[in-house]
C-alpha positions in Angstrom: 120.1 110.1 103.8 117.4 107.4 103.9 118.5 103.8 103.8 116.7 101.5 101.4 115.6 98.0 102.2 117.8 95.8 100.0 118.0 92.0 100.1 121.1 90.2 98.9 120.8 86.6 97.8 123.5 84.1 96.8 123.3 80.6 95.5 125.1 78.1 93.3 123.4 77.1 90.0 125.0 74.9 87.4 128.4 75.1 89.1 128.4 78.9 89.1 127.9 81.3 92.0 125.1 83.8 91.4 124.1 86.9 93.3 120.8 88.7 93.3 120.0 92.1 94.7 116.4 92.9 95.2 114.6 96.0 96.4 110.9 96.0 97.0 110.8 99.8 97.4 112.4 100.5 94.0 110.8 97.5 92.4 114.0 96.1 91.0 115.9 92.8 90.8 119.5 92.5 89.5 121.2 89.2 89.0 125.0 89.0 88.7 127.4 86.1 87.9 130.5 85.2 90.0 132.5 87.9 88.2 129.9 90.6 89.1 128.7 90.8 85.5 125.1 91.9 85.2 123.1 89.0 83.8 119.5 90.3 84.3 117.9 93.5 85.5 114.2 94.0 85.9 112.7 97.3 86.9 109.2 98.6 87.4 108.1 95.5 89.4 105.4 95.6 92.1 106.2 94.6 95.7 104.3 91.3 95.0 106.3 90.5 91.9 109.6 91.1 93.8 108.5 88.8 96.6 107.5 86.1 94.1 110.9 86.3 92.4 112.6 86.0 95.8 110.5 82.9 96.5 111.7 81.4 93.2 115.3 82.3 94.0 114.9 80.5 97.4 113.8 77.3 95.5 117.3 77.3 93.9 118.8 77.2 97.4 119.6 80.9 97.8 120.6 82.2 101.1 119.9 85.7 102.2 122.9 87.7 103.3 123.1 90.6 105.7 124.2 93.8 104.0 127.3 93.9 106.2 128.3 90.2 105.9 131.6 89.2 104.6 131.6 88.0 101.0 131.2 84.2 100.6 130.5 83.7 104.3 127.5 81.6 103.4 129.7 78.9 101.7 
C-alpha cells in the first residue's frame, strides 16, 4: 500500500478553527470547519495550483501539522 503525501493545515479565521487537507499528488484541497463539516472541495488541480493555495492559507496564519500529531496541539 503506497502512502500519499498529504499536508494538514490548521488556522483560526473569524473566531473559527479551520482545517485544510491538501494533496499535490491527487490535486485536491479540502477545507473543513471546527465540526469537521466540509466547506470547500477542489479537485483536478495542478501541483502548482495546490502550492499556491497552500501559500495563501499560510497568509491566514495556518500551521502545518504532522500526520501523526495530536489534534489541537498547535494551539
